[in-house]
C-alpha positions in Angstrom: -0.4 4.2 7.5 -0.9 7.9 7.0 0.9 7.7 3.6 -1.6 5.1 2.4 -4.3 7.7 2.4 -2.5 10.2 0.1 -4.0 11.2 -3.2 -3.2 8.5 -5.9 -0.4 10.5 -7.6 1.3 11.2 -4.2 0.9 7.6 -3.1 2.5 6.4 -6.4 5.5 8.7 -5.6 5.7 7.3 -2.1 5.7 3.7 -3.4 8.4 4.6 -5.9 10.5 5.9 -3.0 9.9 2.8 -1.0 11.0 0.7 -4.0 14.1 2.8 -4.3 14.9 2.0 -0.6 14.7 -1.7 -1.5 16.6 -1.4 -4.7 18.9 -4.2 -3.5 15.9 -6.6 -3.7 15.2 -8.2 -7.1 11.8 -7.5 -8.7 10.4 -10.9 -7.9 11.4 -10.6 -4.2 10.0 -7.0 -4.1 6.6 -8.1 -5.5 6.4 -11.0 -3.1 7.4 -9.1 -0.1 5.5 -5.9 -0.8 2.4 -7.9 -1.6 2.6 -9.7 1.8 2.9 -6.3 3.6 -0.1 -4.9 1.7 -2.2 -8.0 2.4 -1.4 -7.7 6.2 -2.7 -4.1 6.1 -5.8 -5.0 4.1 -6.6 -8.0 6.4 -6.9 -5.7 9.4 -10.4 -4.5 10.3 -9.3 -0.9 10.4 -6.2 0.9 9.1 -6.8 3.9 11.4 -7.3 3.8 15.2 -9.9 6.5 15.6 -13.4 6.7 14.1 -12.6 10.2 12.8 -9.5 9.1 10.9 -11.3 6.1 9.6 -14.1 8.3 8.3 -11.6 10.7 6.7 -9.0 8.3 5.2 -9.9 4.6 5.4 -11.6 4.4 2.0 -8.8 6.2 0.1 -6.1 4.2 1.9 -7.7 0.9 1.2 -8.2 1.9 -2.5 -4.5 2.8 -2.8 -3.4 -0.5 -1.1 -5.8 -2.6 -3.2 -4.7 -0.9 -6.5 -1.0 -1.4 -5.6 -1.6 -5.1 -4.7 -3.4 -5.6 -7.9 -0.5 -4.1 -9.9 2.0 -6.3 -8.0 0.1 -9.5 -8.5 -1.1 -9.0 -12.1 -0.2 -12.0 -14.2 0.6 -14.3 -11.2 
């Protein structure tokens, strides 16, 4: 979850790396599977366990996850 709170450009590079790891999955499978993972994260009350980390990183992490999910599901 730490990587979810990276600045947007660094988060985009991270997602690109994850996609590379799953290069064997076709684009439709990737979008479906990745969207499911992101929804599970976003459905939790807190991404971070401690109040300090929530205060420092929760908003950025949720914004990154939400933007990625929106990109993945655009046009569906």
